[in-house]
N, C-alpha and C positions, 0 to 999 in steps of 0.2 A: 429581440436581438437574434441575429443569425450566428449560430455557433459553427465554427469551422475547426478542422484539425489544425493544431498548432497555436490556436488562440490561448492567451493567458487570461484567466478569469478569477474572480473571487466570489464566494457565496455570501450574499448579504445576511443570511440567517445563521451562518456558522463561521464567523470571522476567525475563530480559533483554529480552523483547518488551514489557514494561510492561503496563499495564492496557488492556483492550480493550472496545469497545462492540459489542454484537451488532446487526448491521444487517439480517440476514435469517436466517430459520429455515425449513428444509424438513424433511420426515420423516427424511432421511438425513444432513443436515449443517447446521452453523450458519456463517454468514459473519461474521467478527469483524474490525473495524478496530482494530488495536493502536496504542499510543502511539508505536511506532517507525516508524509510517508505512506499514506493510505490512498489507494485507488478507489474512487467512488463512481457510481453510475447514477446520473441525474436524468430523470424522465423529461422528455421534451415539453411536457406540460408545465414544468418548473423552470424553464429557461429564463423566465422573467425575473427570477431572483438572483440570476448570475449577472455580474457586472464585469465589463472589460477592465483589465488591470495592466499596468506597465509591464512589458515583457522582461525588463531587467529586474523586476521584483521577484520573479520566480526563482527559487533556490530549491533544487531537488533534495530530498532527504538523503542523508549520508547512507551509503550501503552498510549494512550490518557486517561486522567481522564474523566470518564463519567460525563456529565452535568446533574444535577438534575433539572428537570422542576417543577416549582411551578404552581399551579392552580390559576387563577385569581379569586377574589371573585365575585360571581354572582351579577349582578346589580339588584336593586329593580325596579320593574315596577312602573312607574309614572301613577297614576290614575287621569284622568282629572275630574274636578268637573262637575256634571250634570248641564246642562243649562235648566232653567225653562221657 
């Protein structure tokens, strides 16, 4: 199979990944964003286990909501009383 940027594929050995969209292709590997939210690189020698999928079946993973970090209140230094 010829893999091109923009193709929608599924991995026959890992169906739990869902459907993926090819985002980059080099002579040695393809970078694919799968529906489970993970971007994976598949070696060109393994293209035979990729299957074309329906383009409408690709649903990108929802963007995660950024966590707002709060600062801790600074501690006050304890001053030891002077010993006479």
